Biotite code that builds the C-alpha atoms (Angstrom):
import biotite.structure as struc

atoms = struc.array([
    struc.Atom([-180.624, 15.636, 91.929], chain_id="A", res_id=1, res_name="MET", atom_name="CA", element="C"),
    struc.Atom([-178.289, 12.740, 91.006], chain_id="A", res_id=2, res_name="LYS", atom_name="CA", element="C"),
    struc.Atom([-176.086, 12.783, 87.964], chain_id="A", res_id=3, res_name="SER", atom_name="CA", element="C"),
    struc.Atom([-176.656, 10.078, 85.418], chain_id="A", res_id=4, res_name="ILE", atom_name="CA", element="C"),
    struc.Atom([-173.374, 8.473, 86.447], chain_id="A", res_id=5, res_name="LEU", atom_name="CA", element="C"),
    struc.Atom([-174.444, 8.385, 90.095], chain_id="A", res_id=6, res_name="GLU", atom_name="CA", element="C"),
    struc.Atom([-177.781, 6.883, 89.075], chain_id="A", res_id=7, res_name="TYR", atom_name="CA", element="C"),
    struc.Atom([-176.155, 4.164, 86.956], chain_id="A", res_id=8, res_name="ILE", atom_name="CA", element="C"),
    struc.Atom([-173.624, 3.335, 89.662], chain_id="A", res_id=9, res_name="LEU", atom_name="CA", element="C"),
    struc.Atom([-176.423, 3.058, 92.195], chain_id="A", res_id=10, res_name="GLU", atom_name="CA", element="C"),
    struc.Atom([-178.510, 0.815, 89.940], chain_id="A", res_id=11, res_name="LYS", atom_name="CA", element="C"),
    struc.Atom([-175.558, -1.427, 89.188], chain_id="A", res_id=12, res_name="LEU", atom_name="CA", element="C"),
    struc.Atom([-174.680, -1.485, 92.905], chain_id="A", res_id=13, res_name="ASN", atom_name="CA", element="C"),
    struc.Atom([-171.198, -0.158, 92.211], chain_id="A", res_id=14, res_name="ILE", atom_name="CA", element="C"),
    struc.Atom([-169.792, 1.673, 95.215], chain_id="A", res_id=15, res_name="ILE", atom_name="CA", element="C"),
    struc.Atom([-166.376, 2.666, 93.821], chain_id="A", res_id=16, res_name="GLU", atom_name="CA", element="C"),
    struc.Atom([-166.924, 5.109, 90.898], chain_id="A", res_id=17, res_name="PRO", atom_name="CA", element="C"),
    struc.Atom([-163.438, 4.492, 89.487], chain_id="A", res_id=18, res_name="SER", atom_name="CA", element="C"),
    struc.Atom([-164.543, 1.025, 88.354], chain_id="A", res_id=19, res_name="ILE", atom_name="CA", element="C"),
    struc.Atom([-165.128, 1.266, 84.603], chain_id="A", res_id=20, res_name="PRO", atom_name="CA", element="C"),
    struc.Atom([-168.689, 0.572, 83.515], chain_id="A", res_id=21, res_name="ILE", atom_name="CA", element="C"),
    struc.Atom([-168.081, 0.304, 79.779], chain_id="A", res_id=22, res_name="VAL", atom_name="CA", element="C"),
    struc.Atom([-165.042, 1.112, 77.756], chain_id="A", res_id=23, res_name="GLU", atom_name="CA", element="C"),
    struc.Atom([-166.114, 0.126, 74.299], chain_id="A", res_id=24, res_name="MET", atom_name="CA", element="C"),
    struc.Atom([-166.736, 2.570, 71.488], chain_id="A", res_id=25, res_name="ALA", atom_name="CA", element="C"),
    struc.Atom([-168.268, 1.465, 68.183], chain_id="A", res_id=26, res_name="THR", atom_name="CA", element="C"),
    struc.Atom([-166.487, 3.210, 65.319], chain_id="A", res_id=27, res_name="ILE", atom_name="CA", element="C"),
    struc.Atom([-168.232, 1.684, 62.288], chain_id="A", res_id=28, res_name="ASP", atom_name="CA", element="C"),
    struc.Atom([-170.947, -0.860, 61.595], chain_id="A", res_id=29, res_name="LYS", atom_name="CA", element="C"),
    struc.Atom([-170.711, -1.043, 57.787], chain_id="A", res_id=30, res_name="THR", atom_name="CA", element="C"),
    struc.Atom([-167.338, -2.612, 56.865], chain_id="A", res_id=31, res_name="VAL", atom_name="CA", element="C"),
    struc.Atom([-168.035, -5.037, 53.987], chain_id="A", res_id=32, res_name="LYS", atom_name="CA", element="C"),
    struc.Atom([-165.849, -7.973, 52.982], chain_id="A", res_id=33, res_name="VAL", atom_name="CA", element="C"),
    struc.Atom([-167.337, -10.320, 50.420], chain_id="A", res_id=34, res_name="SER", atom_name="CA", element="C"),
    struc.Atom([-170.804, -11.197, 51.755], chain_id="A", res_id=35, res_name="THR", atom_name="CA", element="C"),
    struc.Atom([-170.143, -10.213, 55.383], chain_id="A", res_id=36, res_name="ASN", atom_name="CA", element="C"),
    struc.Atom([-170.545, -6.857, 57.088], chain_id="A", res_id=37, res_name="THR", atom_name="CA", element="C"),
    struc.Atom([-168.422, -6.147, 60.167], chain_id="A", res_id=38, res_name="TYR", atom_name="CA", element="C"),
    struc.Atom([-168.605, -3.809, 63.148], chain_id="A", res_id=39, res_name="ARG", atom_name="CA", element="C"),
    struc.Atom([-165.400, -2.185, 64.431], chain_id="A", res_id=40, res_name="ILE", atom_name="CA", element="C"),
    struc.Atom([-165.246, -1.316, 68.126], chain_id="A", res_id=41, res_name="ALA", atom_name="CA", element="C"),
    struc.Atom([-162.470, 0.078, 70.278], chain_id="A", res_id=42, res_name="LEU", atom_name="CA", element="C"),
    struc.Atom([-161.593, -1.344, 73.682], chain_id="A", res_id=43, res_name="HIS", atom_name="CA", element="C"),
    struc.Atom([-159.150, -0.067, 76.307], chain_id="A", res_id=44, res_name="GLY", atom_name="CA", element="C"),
    struc.Atom([-157.205, -2.002, 78.942], chain_id="A", res_id=45, res_name="PRO", atom_name="CA", element="C"),
    struc.Atom([-159.161, -0.756, 81.971], chain_id="A", res_id=46, res_name="ALA", atom_name="CA", element="C"),
    struc.Atom([-161.840, -3.430, 81.671], chain_id="A", res_id=47, res_name="VAL", atom_name="CA", element="C"),
    struc.Atom([-159.194, -6.118, 81.864], chain_id="A", res_id=48, res_name="GLY", atom_name="CA", element="C"),
    struc.Atom([-159.885, -8.362, 78.877], chain_id="A", res_id=49, res_name="ASP", atom_name="CA", element="C"),
    struc.Atom([-156.552, -7.390, 77.218], chain_id="A", res_id=50, res_name="ARG", atom_name="CA", element="C"),
    struc.Atom([-153.566, -5.596, 78.711], chain_id="A", res_id=51, res_name="PRO", atom_name="CA", element="C"),
    struc.Atom([-153.396, -2.994, 75.894], chain_id="A", res_id=52, res_name="CYS", atom_name="CA", element="C"),
    struc.Atom([-155.704, -0.817, 73.808], chain_id="A", res_id=53, res_name="PRO", atom_name="CA", element="C"),
    struc.Atom([-157.127, -2.774, 70.872], chain_id="A", res_id=54, res_name="HIS", atom_name="CA", element="C"),
    struc.Atom([-160.006, -2.870, 68.485], chain_id="A", res_id=55, res_name="PHE", atom_name="CA", element="C"),
    struc.Atom([-162.506, -5.614, 67.744], chain_id="A", res_id=56, res_name="HIS", atom_name="CA", element="C"),
    struc.Atom([-163.871, -6.796, 64.406], chain_id="A", res_id=57, res_name="ILE", atom_name="CA", element="C"),
    struc.Atom([-167.303, -8.367, 64.955], chain_id="A", res_id=58, res_name="TYR", atom_name="CA", element="C"),
    struc.Atom([-169.958, -9.577, 62.563], chain_id="A", res_id=59, res_name="LEU", atom_name="CA", element="C"),
    struc.Atom([-172.357, -6.634, 62.318], chain_id="A", res_id=60, res_name="ALA", atom_name="CA", element="C"),
    struc.Atom([-175.412, -8.872, 62.610], chain_id="A", res_id=61, res_name="ASN", atom_name="CA", element="C"),
    struc.Atom([-174.165, -10.684, 65.748], chain_id="A", res_id=62, res_name="ASP", atom_name="CA", element="C"),
    struc.Atom([-175.734, -9.907, 69.142], chain_id="A", res_id=63, res_name="VAL", atom_name="CA", element="C"),
    struc.Atom([-174.086, -9.357, 72.478], chain_id="A", res_id=64, res_name="TYR", atom_name="CA", element="C"),
    struc.Atom([-171.835, -10.978, 73.703], chain_id="A", res_id=65, res_name="PRO", atom_name="CA", element="C"),
    struc.Atom([-170.612, -11.190, 70.067], chain_id="A", res_id=66, res_name="TYR", atom_name="CA", element="C"),
    struc.Atom([-169.304, -14.752, 70.141], chain_id="A", res_id=67, res_name="LYS", atom_name="CA", element="C"),
    struc.Atom([-169.856, -15.785, 66.505], chain_id="A", res_id=68, res_name="ARG", atom_name="CA", element="C"),
    struc.Atom([-166.846, -13.862, 65.190], chain_id="A", res_id=69, res_name="PHE", atom_name="CA", element="C"),
    struc.Atom([-164.333, -11.625, 66.974], chain_id="A", res_id=70, res_name="ASN", atom_name="CA", element="C"),
    struc.Atom([-160.859, -10.611, 65.930], chain_id="A", res_id=71, res_name="ILE", atom_name="CA", element="C"),
    struc.Atom([-158.951, -8.318, 68.282], chain_id="A", res_id=72, res_name="GLU", atom_name="CA", element="C"),
    struc.Atom([-156.151, -6.154, 66.898], chain_id="A", res_id=73, res_name="ILE", atom_name="CA", element="C"),
    struc.Atom([-153.467, -4.352, 68.926], chain_id="A", res_id=74, res_name="SER", atom_name="CA", element="C"),
    struc.Atom([-153.696, -0.592, 68.543], chain_id="A", res_id=75, res_name="LEU", atom_name="CA", element="C"),
    struc.Atom([-150.198, -0.308, 70.049], chain_id="A", res_id=76, res_name="ILE", atom_name="CA", element="C"),
    struc.Atom([-148.649, -2.597, 67.420], chain_id="A", res_id=77, res_name="ASP", atom_name="CA", element="C"),
    struc.Atom([-150.332, -0.554, 64.734], chain_id="A", res_id=78, res_name="LEU", atom_name="CA", element="C"),
    struc.Atom([-149.159, 2.860, 65.986], chain_id="A", res_id=79, res_name="LEU", atom_name="CA", element="C"),
    struc.Atom([-145.685, 1.803, 67.171], chain_id="A", res_id=80, res_name="CYS", atom_name="CA", element="C"),
    struc.Atom([-144.730, -0.877, 64.632], chain_id="A", res_id=81, res_name="HIS", atom_name="CA", element="C"),
    struc.Atom([-147.132, -0.289, 61.734], chain_id="A", res_id=82, res_name="ASP", atom_name="CA", element="C"),
    struc.Atom([-148.403, -3.872, 62.087], chain_id="A", res_id=83, res_name="GLU", atom_name="CA", element="C"),
    struc.Atom([-151.971, -5.240, 62.161], chain_id="A", res_id=84, res_name="LEU", atom_name="CA", element="C"),
    struc.Atom([-151.364, -7.877, 64.812], chain_id="A", res_id=85, res_name="ASN", atom_name="CA", element="C"),
    struc.Atom([-154.192, -10.077, 65.998], chain_id="A", res_id=86, res_name="ILE", atom_name="CA", element="C"),
    struc.Atom([-154.126, -10.564, 69.805], chain_id="A", res_id=87, res_name="VAL", atom_name="CA", element="C"),
    struc.Atom([-157.148, -12.915, 69.838], chain_id="A", res_id=88, res_name="ALA", atom_name="CA", element="C"),
    struc.Atom([-159.464, -14.540, 67.376], chain_id="A", res_id=89, res_name="ILE", atom_name="CA", element="C"),
    struc.Atom([-162.777, -16.368, 67.763], chain_id="A", res_id=90, res_name="GLN", atom_name="CA", element="C"),
    struc.Atom([-164.597, -17.769, 64.778], chain_id="A", res_id=91, res_name="ASP", atom_name="CA", element="C"),
    struc.Atom([-167.416, -20.208, 65.587], chain_id="A", res_id=92, res_name="LYS", atom_name="CA", element="C"),
    struc.Atom([-167.884, -21.211, 61.953], chain_id="A", res_id=93, res_name="GLU", atom_name="CA", element="C"),
    struc.Atom([-164.229, -22.303, 61.573], chain_id="A", res_id=94, res_name="LYS", atom_name="CA", element="C"),
    struc.Atom([-164.085, -23.563, 65.204], chain_id="A", res_id=95, res_name="LYS", atom_name="CA", element="C"),
    struc.Atom([-161.210, -21.199, 66.049], chain_id="A", res_id=96, res_name="ILE", atom_name="CA", element="C"),
    struc.Atom([-160.632, -19.765, 69.516], chain_id="A", res_id=97, res_name="ASN", atom_name="CA", element="C"),
    struc.Atom([-157.038, -18.553, 69.957], chain_id="A", res_id=98, res_name="ILE", atom_name="CA", element="C"),
    struc.Atom([-155.901, -16.109, 72.636], chain_id="A", res_id=99, res_name="LYS", atom_name="CA", element="C"),
    struc.Atom([-152.274, -15.570, 71.458], chain_id="A", res_id=100, res_name="ASN", atom_name="CA", element="C"),
    struc.Atom([-149.904, -16.168, 68.526], chain_id="A", res_id=101, res_name="LYS", atom_name="CA", element="C"),
    struc.Atom([-152.700, -15.502, 66.049], chain_id="A", res_id=102, res_name="CYS", atom_name="CA", element="C"),
    struc.Atom([-152.332, -15.363, 62.270], chain_id="A", res_id=103, res_name="SER", atom_name="CA", element="C"),
    struc.Atom([-154.202, -13.751, 59.424], chain_id="A", res_id=104, res_name="TRP", atom_name="CA", element="C"),
    struc.Atom([-154.107, -17.094, 57.587], chain_id="A", res_id=105, res_name="ALA", atom_name="CA", element="C"),
    struc.Atom([-157.569, -17.681, 56.147], chain_id="A", res_id=106, res_name="GLY", atom_name="CA", element="C"),
    struc.Atom([-158.501, -14.017, 56.689], chain_id="A", res_id=107, res_name="TYR", atom_name="CA", element="C"),
    struc.Atom([-156.365, -12.221, 54.059], chain_id="A", res_id=108, res_name="ARG", atom_name="CA", element="C"),
    struc.Atom([-159.343, -10.406, 52.447], chain_id="A", res_id=109, res_name="LYS", atom_name="CA", element="C"),
    struc.Atom([-160.380, -9.125, 55.891], chain_id="A", res_id=110, res_name="LEU", atom_name="CA", element="C"),
    struc.Atom([-156.802, -8.034, 56.666], chain_id="A", res_id=111, res_name="HIS", atom_name="CA", element="C"),
    struc.Atom([-156.571, -6.114, 53.415], chain_id="A", res_id=112, res_name="ASP", atom_name="CA", element="C"),
    struc.Atom([-160.020, -4.558, 53.936], chain_id="A", res_id=113, res_name="ARG", atom_name="CA", element="C"),
    struc.Atom([-159.122, -3.396, 57.451], chain_id="A", res_id=114, res_name="ILE", atom_name="CA", element="C"),
    struc.Atom([-155.857, -1.921, 56.164], chain_id="A", res_id=115, res_name="GLU", atom_name="CA", element="C"),
    struc.Atom([-157.869, 0.049, 53.589], chain_id="A", res_id=116, res_name="ASP", atom_name="CA", element="C"),
    struc.Atom([-160.576, 0.914, 56.100], chain_id="A", res_id=117, res_name="TRP", atom_name="CA", element="C"),
    struc.Atom([-158.075, 2.517, 58.506], chain_id="A", res_id=118, res_name="LEU", atom_name="CA", element="C"),
    struc.Atom([-157.142, 5.006, 55.771], chain_id="A", res_id=119, res_name="GLU", atom_name="CA", element="C"),
    struc.Atom([-160.676, 5.716, 54.541], chain_id="A", res_id=120, res_name="GLU", atom_name="CA", element="C"),
    struc.Atom([-162.690, 8.793, 55.656], chain_id="A", res_id=121, res_name="PRO", atom_name="CA", element="C"),
    struc.Atom([-164.619, 8.059, 58.833], chain_id="A", res_id=122, res_name="CYS", atom_name="CA", element="C"),
    struc.Atom([-168.351, 7.674, 58.248], chain_id="A", res_id=123, res_name="THR", atom_name="CA", element="C"),
    struc.Atom([-169.265, 5.834, 61.439], chain_id="A", res_id=124, res_name="GLY", atom_name="CA", element="C"),
    struc.Atom([-168.748, 8.750, 63.849], chain_id="A", res_id=125, res_name="LEU", atom_name="CA", element="C"),
    struc.Atom([-169.663, 12.408, 63.617], chain_id="A", res_id=126, res_name="PRO", atom_name="CA", element="C"),
    struc.Atom([-166.588, 14.626, 63.464], chain_id="A", res_id=127, res_name="GLY", atom_name="CA", element="C"),
    struc.Atom([-163.919, 15.861, 61.143], chain_id="A", res_id=128, res_name="ASN", atom_name="CA", element="C"),
    struc.Atom([-161.403, 13.011, 61.172], chain_id="A", res_id=129, res_name="PHE", atom_name="CA", element="C"),
    struc.Atom([-158.642, 12.458, 58.603], chain_id="A", res_id=130, res_name="GLN", atom_name="CA", element="C"),
    struc.Atom([-159.609, 8.777, 58.471], chain_id="A", res_id=131, res_name="ASN", atom_name="CA", element="C"),
    struc.Atom([-160.861, 5.876, 60.589], chain_id="A", res_id=132, res_name="ASN", atom_name="CA", element="C"),
    struc.Atom([-157.522, 5.487, 62.377], chain_id="A", res_id=133, res_name="LEU", atom_name="CA", element="C"),
    struc.Atom([-157.801, 9.051, 63.671], chain_id="A", res_id=134, res_name="GLU", atom_name="CA", element="C"),
    struc.Atom([-161.350, 8.260, 64.788], chain_id="A", res_id=135, res_name="ALA", atom_name="CA", element="C"),
    struc.Atom([-160.028, 5.231, 66.722], chain_id="A", res_id=136, res_name="LEU", atom_name="CA", element="C"),
    struc.Atom([-157.403, 7.409, 68.445], chain_id="A", res_id=137, res_name="ILE", atom_name="CA", element="C"),
    struc.Atom([-159.888, 10.186, 69.233], chain_id="A", res_id=138, res_name="TRP", atom_name="CA", element="C"),
    struc.Atom([-162.379, 7.645, 70.578], chain_id="A", res_id=139, res_name="SER", atom_name="CA", element="C"),
    struc.Atom([-159.777, 6.138, 72.866], chain_id="A", res_id=140, res_name="TYR", atom_name="CA", element="C"),
    struc.Atom([-158.882, 9.569, 74.258], chain_id="A", res_id=141, res_name="ASP", atom_name="CA", element="C"),
    struc.Atom([-162.559, 10.470, 74.596], chain_id="A", res_id=142, res_name="ASN", atom_name="CA", element="C"),
    struc.Atom([-163.808, 7.201, 76.084], chain_id="A", res_id=143, res_name="GLU", atom_name="CA", element="C"),
    struc.Atom([-160.838, 5.983, 78.165], chain_id="A", res_id=144, res_name="SER", atom_name="CA", element="C"),
    struc.Atom([-161.746, 5.380, 81.785], chain_id="A", res_id=145, res_name="ASN", atom_name="CA", element="C"),
    struc.Atom([-158.140, 5.497, 83.087], chain_id="A", res_id=146, res_name="ASP", atom_name="CA", element="C"),
    struc.Atom([-157.691, 9.225, 82.483], chain_id="A", res_id=147, res_name="GLY", atom_name="CA", element="C"),
    struc.Atom([-154.784, 8.746, 80.062], chain_id="A", res_id=148, res_name="MET", atom_name="CA", element="C"),
    struc.Atom([-154.651, 9.637, 76.404], chain_id="A", res_id=149, res_name="SER", atom_name="CA", element="C"),
    struc.Atom([-153.458, 7.000, 74.018], chain_id="A", res_id=150, res_name="LEU", atom_name="CA", element="C"),
    struc.Atom([-150.074, 8.768, 73.692], chain_id="A", res_id=151, res_name="LEU", atom_name="CA", element="C"),
    struc.Atom([-149.693, 8.881, 77.442], chain_id="A", res_id=152, res_name="GLU", atom_name="CA", element="C"),
    struc.Atom([-150.551, 5.175, 77.630], chain_id="A", res_id=153, res_name="TYR", atom_name="CA", element="C"),
    struc.Atom([-148.039, 4.305, 74.904], chain_id="A", res_id=154, res_name="ILE", atom_name="CA", element="C"),
    struc.Atom([-145.245, 6.440, 76.408], chain_id="A", res_id=155, res_name="ASN", atom_name="CA", element="C"),
    struc.Atom([-146.001, 5.144, 79.917], chain_id="A", res_id=156, res_name="GLY", atom_name="CA", element="C"),
    struc.Atom([-145.427, 1.618, 78.695], chain_id="A", res_id=157, res_name="HIS", atom_name="CA", element="C"),
    struc.Atom([-142.059, 2.348, 77.118], chain_id="A", res_id=158, res_name="GLY", atom_name="CA", element="C"),
    struc.Atom([-143.210, 2.554, 73.525], chain_id="A", res_id=159, res_name="ASN", atom_name="CA", element="C"),
    struc.Atom([-143.022, 5.307, 70.923], chain_id="A", res_id=160, res_name="LYS", atom_name="CA", element="C"),
    struc.Atom([-145.549, 6.202, 68.237], chain_id="A", res_id=161, res_name="VAL", atom_name="CA", element="C"),
    struc.Atom([-144.081, 6.064, 64.710], chain_id="A", res_id=162, res_name="LEU", atom_name="CA", element="C"),
    struc.Atom([-143.522, 9.512, 63.153], chain_id="A", res_id=163, res_name="PRO", atom_name="CA", element="C"),
    struc.Atom([-146.172, 8.851, 60.465], chain_id="A", res_id=164, res_name="LYS", atom_name="CA", element="C"),
    struc.Atom([-148.854, 8.664, 63.234], chain_id="A", res_id=165, res_name="TYR", atom_name="CA", element="C"),
    struc.Atom([-147.630, 11.523, 65.477], chain_id="A", res_id=166, res_name="GLU", atom_name="CA", element="C"),
    struc.Atom([-149.972, 14.099, 64.042], chain_id="A", res_id=167, res_name="ASN", atom_name="CA", element="C"),
    struc.Atom([-153.175, 12.089, 64.306], chain_id="A", res_id=168, res_name="TYR", atom_name="CA", element="C"),
    struc.Atom([-155.822, 13.690, 66.513], chain_id="A", res_id=169, res_name="GLY", atom_name="CA", element="C"),
    struc.Atom([-155.214, 17.421, 66.410], chain_id="A", res_id=170, res_name="ALA", atom_name="CA", element="C"),
    struc.Atom([-152.116, 18.556, 64.502], chain_id="A", res_id=171, res_name="PRO", atom_name="CA", element="C"),
    struc.Atom([-152.526, 22.133, 65.845], chain_id="A", res_id=172, res_name="ASP", atom_name="CA", element="C"),
    struc.Atom([-151.698, 20.955, 69.379], chain_id="A", res_id=173, res_name="LYS", atom_name="CA", element="C"),
    struc.Atom([-148.100, 20.963, 70.606], chain_id="A", res_id=174, res_name="PRO", atom_name="CA", element="C"),
    struc.Atom([-148.316, 17.217, 71.367], chain_id="A", res_id=175, res_name="CYS", atom_name="CA", element="C"),
    struc.Atom([-149.342, 16.360, 67.818], chain_id="A", res_id=176, res_name="GLY", atom_name="CA", element="C"),
    struc.Atom([-152.892, 15.553, 68.922], chain_id="A", res_id=177, res_name="GLY", atom_name="CA", element="C"),
    struc.Atom([-152.377, 12.253, 70.711], chain_id="A", res_id=178, res_name="LEU", atom_name="CA", element="C"),
    struc.Atom([-152.964, 13.652, 74.180], chain_id="A", res_id=179, res_name="CYS", atom_name="CA", element="C"),
    struc.Atom([-155.499, 15.627, 76.220], chain_id="A", res_id=180, res_name="ARG", atom_name="CA", element="C"),
    struc.Atom([-153.701, 19.002, 76.262], chain_id="A", res_id=181, res_name="CYS", atom_name="CA", element="C"),
])
């Protein structure tokens, strides 16, 4: 009997199983700002759309491929520099499509809401997480197709997690929780 992975690979005509199929994890679908509701999804670098782990902010009522509204935020900048940096933004309504040097100008309420959301208890995933940031970190470690934890990825690229984030994941582990030990 074939495993589900073997079946999917066969149906998609993928011969090399190391090719990632999907590396997106939805964390929450209920983030409200004014009259809009947003969906937060995590994406790793293995798929190739961005060179670093990041998370997306989509309109919750948009459909795939989620082109009406999409802000991508660097998870590395957040954990290593405590900054919510946009790496790409697409907003059809405002006719914006920027792939670098993005700004929060015009999106201050969303910025502030995401800052708050990161610290709020996670309700979008089952589990006992300190907050939504920890759920993002856990999801990266759990869903990553490259076999590296987020901490391993960060360290392997010459960065260091800020002390305030070192214990996210599983504080009882010797690594502070940001690895697969």
